[in-house]
N, C-alpha and C positions, 0 to 999 in steps of 0.2 A: 276022320280027321276035319278039324275045324279050318276053314278056309279063312286066312287074316283078313281084316277090315280094311281096303285099300286106302278106303276115302279119309280113314279115320290117321292112315301114315300118313298120306299128304299133306293132311289139315297139320298134323302135328311137326312137320319136317318144313321151317321156313323156306322159302326160296334164298340160296346163297346171295350176297350182293353184289357177285361177277354176273348173275343171271339179269339183273335189273338194267331196265333201258338206261343208254352211257347218258343222254342228256338231262335225265333227272337225278343223276348220282351227285352226293357232294363235289362243292368246291375241292380242288387241293387242297389239304393243311386243315379241313372243317374236322370237329370232333364227332363221331356217329354217337346220334343221343338214340333215345328209346323211343319209338314210335307212338306218339300222342294221337288221343281220338281226335283233336281238331283238325281235319284237313289243314295243309300248307299251301300259299297259293304262290306261286311261284311267276316273278313276271319276267318277260323277254321283252330284251332291249332292240329293234332292230332298225338298222341303217337306211333312212329313205334312198332308193334309188334314184340316180343320179338322170337328169333333166338329160332329152336327147340333145345333141349339137346344134342343128336347127333351130331347137327351140331357145336355145339360151344364146343366138345369136339374134333371135326375133323378138327380145325382151328388152323393155324400153330401160334406157339409161339413166333418166331425168326428166325434169319439163322443161320443152323447150319454151322462152319466151317471145312472144311477138314484140319486133324493135319497135321501139315509141319513138313517134315523131315530133319532136319539138317546135315545128316549122310555124304551126298555129302558134304558140306560145310567144316566139318571138317577133310575129306580123305583128299581133294584138299589142304585144309591148312597143312595137315602134310606133304605133299608132296612137295610142295614149302619150307616150312620149312627144310626138311631135302635135298632138292637139293641146297639151300645158305648154310648152314651147311656144308655140304658135299665140295662146292667149297673151302671157306675158310679154310677148315682142309686139302683139298690136298696142298692148296699155303704154308698153316705153316710145313706141313711133307717134302714138296720140300726143304724148306729153311732148316729145324732140318736135312735131310738128307746129304744135300750138306756139311752143316756147323758140321755136326757130322766126314763126313768122310775128310772134311778139314783140321778140326782145329790139327792133329799130325802133317800134315806136316808144316802148316804155323808155329809152335811152334820149328820147326826142321830148319827153313829158317834161313838161316847165310845173308842175306842181308834183305834188306826195301823190303816190297811184295808192296810199291806202288810208290817209287820212281825208285827202280830198273830196268835194263832193260834185265839184266842176265837172261839166262834162265838153267840152269844145273841142271839138274836133276839126272843125272844118277851116281852108283855108291852111297857112303853113305854119298857125300856131296850134300848138299840141296843148290843151292843159284838161285831164282827164283824171277821176280819181275814183274808189270802187266804196268808199265811205258807205254813201247812199245806199247803194245798191247789196253792200254785205248787209247792211241791218234787218233791210227789209225782206230779204231770203231768208235769214235765219229765223226772224219773228217771225213771221208767215208757218216755216216750217215747224219749229216750236209747238207753235200755237197749234198747229194741227195735230202733230203727236201727241199732245196733252190732250186733244179729245177723242182724238181716233184710238188709240192705243186703250185704256179705260172699257169702252164702248165694245172694240171687238176680243176683248179678251173675255167679259164679259158675255157676248155672241157666242164664242168658240164654248164655254164653262156650261151656258146654257142646252148646247146640241148637244154634248159630250156628257153631260152628268145629268141632268135634269130631262130631256124630251127622252120620247120614246124614239125606234128607231124608224117609225114609221111617218113619223112628224119631223123627226129632225133632217130627214133625207132631203123632202121639197123646203125646206127652208134653209138649209144648206145651199141649194138649188138657187133660190132666189137672190140668198147675199153674194155669191159669187158669180152671179148678171150682173152685180153695180160695175165690173170689173169690163163688161164688152162695152159700157156706154163710150162714146168717144167724148175725149177732153173739149171739142166746142161746144157740144150738148151742156155738159156743166158749165161752160164757161157761159152761156147765153142763159142758161136757166137762171146761175146766181145772179147775173145782171138784172136780169128782167123778176125774177119772183122771188131768191132769198134775198136779194139787198133790199128792197123795201119794206119787204117780213119783218127782219133783224133790225128793221131802223130803229123801231121805238123801244126794243131793249136796249139798244148802243145809247139811246138818248136817258135812259134810267140808269143806264151805270156812268153816263159822265154826269151827270146830276148827283149821283152819289157818291162816288168815289173817284170823279173828277180831279179834285189836289192830286192825285198820284199823276205824275209824267207819262205811268205808260197807258192810261186811260181818260185824258185830257182831250180835251174839246177840239171838234174837227169840221170844218163847213161841209164836208159830203162824207157823210158815213156809211152811203150807202155804196160807193165803190170804194173801201176799206180794205184795208189789210187784214180787218177782222171779219169781215166777209169771205175773203179770198182764202182766208183759213180754213172756215168750215168748209169750203166748197172742197178743199184739199183734204179735208178729215175724210169727206164721205168718199173720194175717189182711192184714200188708200185703204180705207176700211176693207175691202173684201181681202185685199193682199194680206194683211196682217190677222185676220178673222181665218183666214184658208187655212195657213202654217200654223198658227196657234190652234187650230181645231185639230188637225191633225198631229200635233204631239200632242194634246191631251188627248187622244182616243189609244196612245201607244204607253199608258202610262199603265206598269204592270198589273195586275188582277189582284197579285198576293199581296201587294201592297195596300189598297185598297179593303179588299178584305181583312187584313190584318189590323188597320184600323177601325172598321166594323165591328171588328171582335171585341176590342177593347172598350166597344160602345161610345163611339166617337160620334157625333152629328154628321149630317150630310156636309156643312159648312168645314164643319174639321177634317172630315176627308178629304177636302178640295184643298184647304188650308197646308195640311200637312203632310199630303200624298201627291196631288196630283199639279198643284201651282210648283213644289221645290221641281220635281220630275220634269217639267215643260219651261222652267226660267230661261234657259240657254235659249230653247226655240222661240219662245218670244220675244227675247230681246233681239234676235237674229233677225223677227218679222220685222219688229218697230223698226230697225235699222236699213231694211229694204223698202217700206213705207216712208221712211225718210230722205232715203237716195231717190225716192219717188215723188216727193214733194219739192225736193230741193232743184229739181231738172223741169218740172214742169210749167209748158210754158205757154199754150194756147189758153186754157182758161184763166191763169192770172192775168195773161194781158188782157183779154177780154173786161174782167171784172177791175182791177186797179184804174183807179184814178190817175193819172201822172200829174205831179206836181209843175209849177211853172218856173223854167228856170231862171235861180237866184232866189226863191223863197226858203224861208226858214226852215231847218232843220225840225221834224217833230217826232218824237218818240213813239206817240201814242198809238195802238192798234185800231183807233177809229179815220189814221191817215191815209192817205193814198202813198203813192210810193212804184217803185219799179224792181225787179230782183233780175239777177241776171241774165236769165231765161228771158224773159218779157222785154229788158232793153235790146239784145242783139235781137230779137225777133220784131220787136216794132222798126227798128230800122236797118234791117239788114237791106234795104234798096240803095240806100247809099253808101255801098261798098263801091265807091268809084276809084277808092286810090289806094296804095298800098299803107301808108300810113294813116288811114283812118280804119281802113280792114285790121291793121294791127290792132289799134286801140280795142278795138271790140273782140277781137283775139283773145288781146290781154285779158278782157273779161269770164272770156270764157276756160280761160287756161286756171282762171282763182276758184271757178267754181267746179271746174277737174281736179284741184289740188283739193279742196275741201270736200266733195263729195270719194274720192278717193281716202281721204283721212278718217273721215266717219264710216265707212268702211271697215277699215282699219282696227278701230277702235272697237266698232261694235264684235269683229271676229275676236279678239281678244276678250272683248266682255262673256262672249257666248262661252268660250273654252275654258275660262275659270267659273263661269256658273256650273256649267255641266261637271266641272271637275267636283265643285262642292256637290252637287248634286247626289 
């Protein structure tokens, strides 16, 4: 009797679906298909286990920012505002002080204060005016600016655009040293050395163009407005040169390289890129130098020869004269009465107003020049 093949029977009868693993059973409503030779991968999604309660309590709930104190900003703003107001109040105080002391003498003046050249303040009679003082002050300052500004700008361009840095440093140092020379040294040098040196040139100008009132003949060309203007030009040269040099050195390198890439020469680069960028700075530097020239006292007082009382007026640059500052300095020892003191303070008030107006106009011109560039 043959024994049945049990292995073949087990292979022939597949396991019923109920005997399969329940976790691998098809979902409800799923239609059962025939077995595929490609195995099917089933993905099981497990929910993350909840964190322990103690860990939940310790978890950070946000970034806690430190408190920002504005005390420093408030203190600095208060100090800056106080400094600005202090300057404004100081200027107003000086103007009010000069006006209060000069007003009684101005009311007692028997001549026209703006057109008269007389200056008689001794005794009870007051006859004084500022026409001659104003002309000498403005003429010497403008002439000094005409000499100093072109030279200072040329020096600044040479130091920033032509000389190597190793050479420009020492030269800049030497130019800046001129600002450290005292005014009395410039005055003595101008009187004893520069005046005689310029005398032949002054005589040549008088012979050639003396028919022009501005260059007419004068008795003493050594102590003239022309010599004082040259000394003033040397004194303001380091101021204008230093500021112009700093402005030219800040010209954007892109502007210079753009001009060079278009085939511009060195002068064309300076004319199209450097000078337009530094225009406002040069104007500001020039006005600072003009303020120094208007208020210079000792050097001008030593150089200028004082004309005699009642002498005719001469508009020539080779004539003598007195500026506001030199007039006050020459007569400082005579401030023995309120009326006499008020006359000289009135001259100082005019100088104060002129200097203030010049700086205000320079500020406007500099802002417009900066906006255009």
